[in-house]
C-alpha positions in Angstrom: 0.0 0.0 0.0 1.4 3.4 -1.0 1.8 6.1 1.6 -0.3 9.2 0.7 2.6 11.5 1.3 4.5 9.9 -1.6 2.8 11.8 -4.4 3.1 15.1 -2.5 6.8 15.1 -1.8 8.0 16.6 -5.2 5.4 19.4 -4.7 6.4 19.9 -1.1 10.0 20.2 -2.1 9.2 22.8 -4.8 7.0 24.7 -2.4 9.7 24.8 0.2 12.3 26.2 -2.1 11.6 29.9 -1.4 11.3 29.4 2.3 14.0 30.7 4.6 14.4 29.0 8.0 15.7 30.9 10.9 19.5 30.2 10.8 22.4 31.3 12.8 23.6 34.8 12.2 26.1 35.2 9.4 29.7 34.9 10.5 33.1 34.9 9.0 33.9 31.8 7.0 35.3 29.0 9.0 37.9 26.4 7.9 36.2 23.0 7.2 37.3 20.0 9.2 39.2 17.4 7.2 37.3 14.5 5.8 37.2 11.6 8.3 36.7 7.9 7.7 34.1 6.6 10.2 33.8 2.9 9.0 37.2 1.8 10.3 37.5 0.5 13.8 39.4 3.7 14.7 37.9 6.8 13.1 40.7 8.8 11.4 41.2 11.6 8.9 41.3 10.3 5.4 44.7 11.9 4.8 46.3 9.6 7.5 44.3 6.3 7.4 46.6 3.3 6.6 44.2 1.4 4.3 42.8 1.4 0.8 39.8 3.7 1.2 37.6 5.8 -1.2 35.5 8.6 0.2 33.0 10.6 -1.9 31.9 13.8 -0.1 28.6 15.7 -0.6 30.1 18.0 -3.2 31.2 15.0 -5.3 27.8 13.4 -5.0 26.0 16.6 -6.1 28.4 17.2 -9.0 27.8 13.7 -10.3 24.0 13.9 -9.9 24.2 10.8 -7.6 20.8 10.0 -6.3 21.4 6.4 -5.3 24.6 4.4 -4.4 24.0 2.6 -7.7 24.9 5.8 -9.6 28.3 5.7 -8.0 29.4 2.0 -8.0 31.1 1.9 -11.4 33.5 4.7 -10.3 34.8 3.0 -7.2 38.1 1.2 -7.7 37.8 -2.6 -7.6 34.2 -2.6 -6.4 31.8 -4.5 -8.7 28.1 -5.2 -8.5 25.7 -7.7 -10.0 22.5 -6.8 -11.8 19.4 -8.9 -12.1 17.6 -6.6 -9.5 16.0 -3.2 -9.8 18.9 -1.5 -7.9 22.4 -2.7 -7.1 22.0 -5.0 -4.1 24.8 -7.6 -4.4 28.3 -6.0 -4.2 31.8 -7.5 -4.5 35.2 -6.0 -3.5 38.3 -7.5 -5.1 36.1 -10.3 -6.3 34.7 -11.2 -2.9 31.0 -11.1 -2.4 27.8 -12.8 -3.4 26.0 -12.1 -6.7 22.5 -13.3 -5.9 20.0 -14.6 -3.3 17.6 -16.7 -5.2 15.2 -19.1 -3.5 17.0 -21.5 -1.2 20.1 -19.3 -0.9 20.9 -18.0 2.5 21.6 -14.3 3.4 25.4 -14.7 3.6 27.2 -11.6 2.5 30.9 -10.7 2.3 30.5 -6.9 1.9 29.1 -5.0 4.8 26.6 -2.3 3.8 25.7 0.3 6.4 23.7 3.5 6.6 25.2 5.2 9.6 24.8 2.4 12.3 22.0 0.6 10.5 22.9 -2.7 9.0 21.5 -3.4 5.5 24.1 -6.0 4.4 22.8 -7.8 1.4 19.9 -5.3 1.2 21.5 -2.4 -0.8 18.3 -1.8 -2.8 17.5 1.1 -0.4 20.8 2.8 -0.8 19.4 6.2 -1.5 21.9 9.1 -1.1 19.2 11.3 0.5 20.9 13.8 2.8 24.1 11.8 2.7 27.3 13.6 3.8 29.7 11.1 2.4 30.1 7.6 1.0 33.0 5.5 2.4 34.3 2.3 0.8 37.0 0.3 2.7 38.6 -2.5 0.6 40.0 -5.7 1.9 39.0 -7.9 4.8 37.8 -5.9 7.8 37.9 -8.7 10.3 38.8 -6.6 13.3 35.9 -4.2 13.0 33.2 -6.3 11.4 34.2 -10.0 11.2 32.3 -12.5 9.1 30.3 -10.1 7.0 33.2 -8.0 5.8 35.6 -10.4 4.1 35.5 -8.2 1.0 35.2 -4.9 2.7 32.7 -2.3 3.9 30.4 0.3 2.3 29.0 3.0 4.6 26.7 5.9 3.8 27.2 8.6 6.4 24.2 11.0 6.6 24.2 14.6 7.8 24.1 14.8 11.6 21.8 17.2 13.6 23.2 20.6 14.2 22.8 23.3 16.9 21.5 25.7 14.3 18.7 25.4 11.7 19.8 24.2 8.3 18.3 22.2 5.5 17.7 21.6 1.8 14.9 21.2 -0.6 15.4 19.6 -4.0 13.4 18.6 -7.0 14.7 16.6 -10.0 13.0 16.0 -13.4 14.5 13.9 -16.2 14.1 11.4 -19.0 12.5 8.0 -18.3 9.7 9.9 -16.5 12.1 10.6 -13.6 10.5 12.7 -10.8 12.3 13.1 -7.5 11.5 15.4 -4.6 13.4 15.6 -1.3 13.4 17.7 1.8 15.7 17.8 4.8 15.8 20.0 7.8 17.6 20.0 11.1 18.3 22.1 14.2 17.9 22.5 17.9 14.8 21.4 19.7 15.6 23.4 22.9 16.2 27.0 21.8 17.8 28.1 25.1 20.3 25.1 25.0 20.8 24.4 21.3 23.4 21.7 21.7 21.4 19.7 24.3 18.8 18.2 21.9 19.1 18.4 18.2 17.3 16.7 15.3 17.6 16.0 11.5 14.7 14.9 9.4 14.9 13.9 5.7 12.3 12.5 3.3 12.4 11.6 -0.4 10.1 10.2 -3.1 11.4 9.1 -6.5 9.6 7.7 -9.5 10.8 6.6 -12.9 9.9 4.1 -15.7 12.9 1.9 -15.3 14.1 2.2 -19.0 11.9 -0.7 -20.3 8.6 -0.8 -22.2 6.5 -3.9 -22.1 5.1 -4.4 -25.6 2.7 -7.1 -24.4 1.0 -5.1 -21.7 1.8 -1.7 -23.2 3.1 -0.1 -20.0 6.2 0.4 -17.9 6.4 -2.8 -16.0 10.0 -2.1 -14.7 9.1 1.2 -13.1 10.6 2.4 -9.8 8.6 3.8 -7.0 10.9 4.6 -4.1 10.3 6.3 -0.7 12.8 7.0 2.0 12.3 8.8 5.3 14.9 9.2 8.1 15.0 10.9 11.5 18.2 11.5 13.5 18.3 12.8 17.1 21.3 13.9 19.2 21.0 14.3 23.0 23.7 15.7 25.3 22.1 15.5 28.7 25.3 16.4 30.5 29.1 16.4 30.1 29.4 12.7 30.6 26.8 11.2 28.2 26.3 11.6 24.5 23.4 9.8 22.7 22.5 9.4 19.0 19.3 7.8 17.8 18.2 7.1 14.2 15.1 5.7 12.6 14.8 4.8 8.9 11.7 3.8 7.0 12.0 2.8 3.3 9.4 1.5 0.8 10.9 0.6 -2.6 7.9 -0.7 -4.6 9.8 -1.4 -7.8 8.9 -3.5 -10.8 11.3 -6.0 -12.2 11.0 -6.9 -15.9 14.3 -6.5 -17.7 15.1 -9.6 -19.8 14.0 -10.6 -23.3 14.8 -13.6 -25.4 16.2 -11.4 -28.2 18.4 -9.3 -25.9 17.2 -6.0 -27.4 17.8 -4.1 -24.1 14.8 -1.8 -24.3 11.6 -3.7 -24.9 10.2 -6.6 -22.9 7.4 -9.1 -23.7 6.4 -10.8 -20.4 2.7 -11.3 -19.7 3.4 -11.7 -15.9 5.8 -8.9 -15.0 7.8 -9.2 -11.9 8.5 -7.2 -8.7 11.5 -6.2 -6.7 10.2 -4.6 -3.5 11.8 -3.9 -0.2 10.1 -2.4 2.8 12.4 -1.7 5.7 12.0 -0.2 9.2 15.2 0.2 11.2 16.4 2.0 14.3 19.7 2.4 16.1 20.9 3.9 19.4 24.5 4.9 20.1 25.7 6.1 23.5 29.1 7.3 24.7 30.1 7.7 28.3 33.2 9.7 29.3 32.9 9.6 33.1 35.8 7.1 33.6 39.4 8.3 33.8 41.2 7.7 30.5 38.4 5.4 29.1 35.4 5.9 27.0 32.5 3.5 26.9 30.4 3.1 23.7 27.3 1.1 23.1 25.7 0.7 19.7 22.4 -1.1 19.3 20.6 -1.5 16.0 17.7 -3.5 14.6 16.1 -3.8 11.2 13.0 -5.5 9.8 12.8 -6.0 6.1 10.0 -7.5 4.0 10.9 -8.1 0.4 9.4 -9.6 -2.7 11.4 -10.7 -5.8 9.3 -12.1 -8.6 9.7 -12.5 -12.4 8.3 -14.1 -15.5 10.5 -17.1 -16.1 9.9 -17.4 -19.8 9.9 -13.6 -20.5 7.1 -14.0 -23.0 3.4 -14.3 -23.3 3.8 -17.9 -24.6 6.4 -20.6 -24.0 6.1 -22.5 -20.8 4.4 -19.7 -18.9 6.4 -19.9 -15.7 6.3 -17.4 -12.9 8.6 -17.3 -9.8 7.5 -15.5 -6.7 9.8 -15.2 -3.6 8.7 -13.5 -0.4 11.1 -12.9 2.4 11.0 -11.5 6.0 14.3 -10.7 7.6 15.1 -9.5 11.1 18.6 -8.3 12.0 19.7 -7.3 15.6 23.2 -6.1 16.4 24.8 -5.0 19.7 28.3 -3.7 20.2 30.0 -2.7 23.5 33.5 -1.3 23.5 36.0 0.5 25.6 38.4 2.9 24.0 41.4 4.7 25.5 41.1 8.5 25.6 43.7 10.2 23.4 46.6 11.3 25.6 45.6 9.1 28.6 47.9 6.2 27.8 51.6 5.9 28.3 54.3 3.3 27.9 54.4 0.6 25.3 50.7 0.9 24.3 49.7 4.3 22.9 46.1 3.5 22.1 43.8 0.6 22.7 40.2 -0.8 22.1 38.5 -3.7 23.6 35.0 -4.8 22.6 32.2 -7.4 22.3 29.7 -7.9 19.6 26.5 -9.9 19.0 24.5 -10.3 15.8 21.3 -12.3 15.2 19.6 -12.8 11.8 16.3 -14.6 11.3 14.9 -14.9 7.8 12.0 -16.9 6.6 10.9 -17.2 2.9 8.3 -18.7 0.8 8.8 -19.4 -2.9 6.1 -20.4 -5.3 6.6 -21.4 -8.9 4.1 -22.6 -11.5 4.2 -23.4 -15.2 2.0 -25.5 -17.5 3.5 -28.8 -16.2 4.6 -28.3 -12.6 4.6 -26.2 -9.5 6.8 -25.6 -6.5 6.1 -24.4 -3.0 9.5 -24.1 -1.2 9.6 -22.8 2.4 12.8 -22.0 4.2 14.0 -20.7 7.5 17.4 -19.4 8.5 18.8 -18.5 11.9 22.3 -17.3 12.7 24.0 -16.0 15.9 27.4 -14.4 15.9 29.2 -13.5 19.1 32.7 -12.0 19.1 35.4 -10.5 21.2 37.8 -8.0 19.5 40.6 -5.8 20.4 43.1 -3.4 18.9 46.2 -1.6 20.2 48.8 0.7 18.9 52.5 1.1 19.8 54.6 4.1 18.8 58.1 3.2 18.0 58.8 6.9 17.4 56.5 9.9 16.9 56.5 9.1 13.2 56.4 5.2 13.2 53.6 3.2 14.7 52.5 -0.5 14.8 48.8 -1.4 15.1 47.7 -4.9 16.0 44.1 -6.2 16.1 42.5 -9.6 16.9 38.9 -10.8 16.6 37.6 -14.2 17.9 34.1 -14.9 16.6 31.7 -17.9 17.1 29.0 -18.5 14.6 26.1 -20.8 15.0 23.7 -21.4 12.1 20.7 -23.6 11.5 18.1 -23.7 8.8 15.4 -25.7 7.3 13.8 -26.1 3.9 10.7 -28.0 2.8 9.3 -28.8 -0.7 6.9 -31.5 -1.8 7.3 -33.5 1.4 11.1 -33.3 1.4 12.7 -31.6 4.4 16.3 -30.6 5.0 17.5 -29.3 8.4 21.3 -28.6 8.3 23.3 -26.8 11.0 26.8 -25.4 11.2 29.0 -24.1 14.0 32.5 -22.7 13.9 34.9 -20.5 15.8 36.8 -18.0 13.6 40.0 -16.0 14.2 40.9 -12.9 12.3 43.1 -9.8 12.8 45.7 -7.5 11.3 49.1 -6.0 11.7 49.8 -2.6 10.3 53.0 -0.7 10.2 52.6 3.1 9.6 55.3 5.7 8.9 54.8 9.4 8.5 56.8 10.9 5.6 57.3 14.4 7.0 54.2 16.5 6.9 53.1 15.4 3.5 52.3 11.8 3.6 52.0 8.4 5.2 53.3 5.0 4.1 52.0 1.7 5.4 52.1 -2.0 5.1 49.6 -4.5 6.5 48.9 -8.2 6.9 45.3 -9.1 7.5 43.6 -12.5 8.2 40.0 -12.5 7.3 37.3 -15.2 6.9 34.0 -16.0 5.2 32.1 -18.2 7.6 30.9 -21.6 6.4 27.2 -22.2 6.2 24.2 -24.3 5.3 22.2 -25.1 2.1 18.5 -25.0 2.7 17.1 -25.6 -0.8 15.0 -28.7 -0.3 15.2 -29.4 -4.0 19.0 -30.2 -3.9 20.2 -33.7 -4.6 20.6 -35.2 -1.1 22.8 -37.9 -2.5 25.4 -35.6 -3.9 24.8 -31.9 -3.2 26.3 -30.6 0.1 24.1 -29.6 3.1 26.9 -27.6 4.6 30.1 -25.9 3.4 33.3 -25.0 5.2 34.7 -21.6 6.3 36.9 -19.8 3.8 40.1 -18.1 5.1 41.8 -15.1 3.5 45.2 -13.6 3.9 45.6 -10.1 2.6 48.9 -8.3 2.1 48.9 -4.5 1.4 51.4 -1.7 1.0 50.5 1.8 0.2 51.1 5.5 0.3 48.8 8.5 0.9 49.9 12.1 0.7 50.0 15.5 -0.9 52.4 18.0 -2.4 53.9 20.8 -0.3 51.5 23.3 -1.8 48.6 20.8 -1.4 47.6 21.2 -5.1 48.3 17.5 -5.7 46.8 14.8 -3.4 46.7 11.1 -4.0 47.0 7.6 -2.7 48.2 4.2 -4.1 47.8 0.7 -2.6 49.1 -2.6 -3.9 47.6 -5.8 -2.6 47.8 -9.6 -2.8 44.9 -11.7 -1.5 45.1 -15.4 -0.9 41.8 -17.4 -0.6 41.7 -21.0 0.9 38.7 -23.3 0.6 37.1 -20.8 -1.7 33.3 -20.8 -1.4 31.6 -21.3 -4.8 27.8 -20.8 -5.3 26.4 -23.1 -7.9 23.1 -24.0 -9.5 21.7 -26.8 -11.6 18.6 -27.0 -13.9 17.1 -25.3 -16.9 14.3 -22.9 -17.8 12.5 -21.8 -14.7 13.5 -24.9 -12.6 16.7 -24.6 -10.7 18.2 -25.7 -7.4 20.9 -23.6 -5.6 23.7 -24.5 -3.3 27.2 -23.4 -2.1 30.3 -25.6 -1.8 34.0 -25.2 -1.4 36.5 -25.2 -4.2 40.3 -25.0 -3.6 42.5 -22.0 -3.6 42.3 -18.7 -5.4 44.3 -15.5 -5.4 43.8 -11.9 -6.4 46.4 -9.2 -6.8 46.3 -5.7 -8.0 46.6 -2.0 -7.4 44.2 0.9 -6.4 45.2 4.5 -7.0 43.5 7.9 -7.0 44.6 11.5 -7.2 43.4 15.1 -7.6 45.3 18.0 -9.0 44.2 21.7 -8.6 44.9 23.4 -11.9 43.6 26.6 -10.4 41.6 27.7 -7.4 38.3 26.7 -8.9 39.5 24.0 -11.5 40.6 20.5 -10.6 41.3 17.3 -12.5 41.0 13.9 -10.9 41.4 10.3 -11.7 41.5 6.8 -10.3 42.9 3.5 -11.6 42.2 -0.1 -10.5 44.0 -3.2 -11.7 43.3 -6.8 -10.8 44.5 -10.2 -11.8 43.1 -13.3 -10.4 42.9 -17.1 -10.7 40.6 -19.7 -9.3 42.3 -23.1 -9.2 40.5 -26.0 -10.9 38.0 -27.7 -8.6 35.5 -30.5 -8.4 32.5 -30.1 -6.1 31.1 -32.9 -4.0 28.4 -33.5 -6.6 30.9 -33.8 -9.5 30.4 -30.3 -10.9 33.8 -28.8 -12.1 35.1 -25.3 -12.5 38.0 -23.0 -12.0 41.2 -22.7 -14.1 40.4 -19.1 -15.0 39.8 -15.6 -13.6 37.5 -15.4 -10.6 34.2 -13.8 -11.2 33.9 -10.1 -10.5 37.6 -9.3 -11.1 37.8 -7.0 -14.1 41.4 -6.5 -15.2 41.1 -2.8 -15.1 38.9 0.1 -14.2 39.4 3.8 -14.3 37.9 7.3 -14.0 39.2 10.5 -15.4 37.3 13.7 -14.6 37.5 17.5 -14.3 35.5 19.9 -12.2 35.2 23.7 -12.5 33.5 26.1 -10.2 33.7 28.0 -7.0 31.0 28.5 -4.4 28.9 30.8 -6.6 28.4 31.2 -10.3 28.8 28.7 -13.1 30.2 25.2 -12.5 30.7 22.2 -14.6 31.7 18.5 -14.2 32.7 15.8 -16.6 34.0 12.3 -16.1 34.9 9.3 -18.1 34.3 5.9 -16.4 35.7 2.7 -17.9 36.0 -0.9 -16.9 37.2 -4.1 -18.6 35.1 -7.2 -19.2 34.4 -9.5 -16.2 32.9 -12.9 -15.5 29.5 -12.7 -13.7 29.8 -16.2 -12.1 32.3 -18.9 -11.3 30.1 -21.6 -12.9 29.8 -20.2 -16.5 32.2 -18.6 -18.9 30.1 -15.7 -20.3 31.6 -12.3 -19.5 30.0 -8.8 -19.3 31.5 -6.6 -22.0 33.9 -3.8 -21.3 32.5 -0.3 -21.4 33.4 3.4 -21.4 30.8 5.9 -20.1 30.8 9.7 -20.0 28.8 11.6 -17.4 28.5 15.4 -17.3 26.8 18.2 -15.5 26.5 22.0 -15.9 25.0 24.4 -13.5 24.7 27.8 -11.8 24.8 28.6 -8.1 23.6 31.8 -6.6 23.1 32.5 -2.9 21.2 29.5 -1.6 20.0 28.3 -5.0 21.6 25.8 -7.4 20.3 24.7 -10.8 22.0 21.7 -12.4 21.6 20.2 -15.9 23.1 16.7 -16.0 23.5 13.8 -18.3 24.4 10.2 -17.5 25.9 7.9 -20.2 26.1 10.8 -22.6 27.0 8.8 -25.6 24.4 6.1 -24.9 27.0 3.3 -24.4 25.5 -0.2 -24.6 26.9 -2.6 -21.9 25.7 -5.2 -19.4 24.9 -5.4 -15.8 24.1 -9.1 -15.7 24.8 -12.0 -18.0 23.2 -15.5 -17.9 24.0 -18.5 -20.0 21.3 -21.2 -19.9 18.4 -22.6 -21.9 15.2 -20.7 -21.6 13.4 -21.0 -25.0 11.3 -24.0 -25.7 11.1 -26.5 -27.3 14.8 -27.3 -27.2 16.1 -25.1 -24.3 19.5 -24.6 -26.1 22.0 -22.8 -23.8 22.1 -19.1 -24.9 23.7 -15.9 -23.7 21.1 -13.6 -22.1 22.0 -10.0 -21.2 20.5 -7.5 -18.8 21.5 -4.1 -20.1 22.7 -1.2 -18.0 20.9 2.1 -18.1 21.0 4.1 -21.4 21.5 7.8 -21.7 19.5 10.0 -19.3 19.2 13.8 -19.2 17.7 15.7 -16.4 17.6 18.9 -14.3 17.8 19.4 -10.6 16.9 22.5 -8.6 17.9 22.8 -5.0 17.7 25.4 -2.2 19.9 25.2 0.8 19.4 27.2 4.0 
């Protein structure tokens, strides 16, 4: 059921444009604080963090007309994503990460996805950049901070925090593909006499578009997007000892899903039973910090999320053929709790200069029901999945000299899984338990005032798990699979020139994978069974670099480069399926961006960027690759006082490329294996008007 406010939000945003809220009196300009990375275990300025990190601030998001994390993913070095959904949901970093969650597949994920403290790992559909201050991507295993769900890395959207003065923005966007977006955000003090005691930030957005497809059978846009996001943040400082932050997020993405056609034309579809890709989430978090102990800070972070989703599609993609329709409903509950003690800067002495000690608990409960029917058969698959993760973690630093430091971290995590699946009287009830160890050693060295060099060794892990698809072959397909371990070696440099006109970073890495987890499937047409097993070894090595150069005060050029080489050793699964002997899936050999940005705070501004990536395999169990691509995005605008008007274009030259490739038989009567492509979005032009106060 649609919320009534949805259709009003674009009008509310436009109506709010001329409003001026009561703001703090104008004052002399202040120097902005440096960009800080918050997703690492120890928050740090970007300029001094010893890791491979990309951060996109609010200015970069606005210049690139980014409305959803999916608008940004192709620009991020060595981060890939898998289509087959209405929005990018399945992410991979350096080739590590899942590319689906079809019926019977469990909610395992190796790339953590966070919105502030809210955990939407594996649920990136709702990754709207509404009122987002910055996007952070940490590459490589993050075992110390996040454990089992961050073997590939972490993505975090950091939203604007409440402020002790009133501020906000109203924005409206219109564009091709019937794009209509309206958003409004406002924040400020709730107690006028004590502005820093209780503050709030409220943001809401509604976005609609046609999804770049036209159904010629039903004569309507069956791939349309209908996306609502609302968020409230509160900050409470009751006294000098306590600091509290609370957040609530509600999202309702009622999207269609109808993207494939037997002729791979990329624009028109022919299904008579169009699908859905919906996600309705309600999440809340509470973070508290206590500073009443000498030299120690206590932090507690509690979060919970409830997500109801539906993923459905016309299996045969036509109005004829075998007339199959798959319909998958899921309900997922996620609860996280973290308690940690941190040393206060300057309070330690001796061999240990800084330390953290913490405990973590996570629980996931997911139930699903999948129904399938064609002219000859039907399925009614029910599954349940339960996981409990408990962990102890710690990290400490030692200063050899004021310029040279060693950081050591360790995490011990116990995971307990059980699940069940039933279909046509067949029941499976597997379970899995394991205790996992991960950690890192990092050596940092300051190179004067202009840079930092680092080298690190990290041990990460992807926890083993269970297969709960009751259609699997119990005589050969595995019911459980083992934990995969990862060793990651990195060396890098981050710094700037003496005049700070040139800034940049470069990281080289080598990643070893043992007992590599491989997702597999068997079947044809609309009838498949899904399972995960272990192959043998794999490795990935490469480089990630980025830099910015200021040609003038208001004119910069920037670029990034990502290189990867990988190999998955040949393997034979327990059921006899073979694979490997080639590149891992989701490891394109190269990716790059090259861009320029012109403009100061007021007046004309312009932005243009070239984004490119090589071909990549979509899966480890078939040899079809997504084609390489080069895409140009651009924007031109004018800013005056609080107003900004931006004309933007995505995929300027209408490049044709893929976001998902399948290779299977889906056309009767012979079901000959064929390459099927899900095309990425074509060219789109639009205009955005915003008012900031």
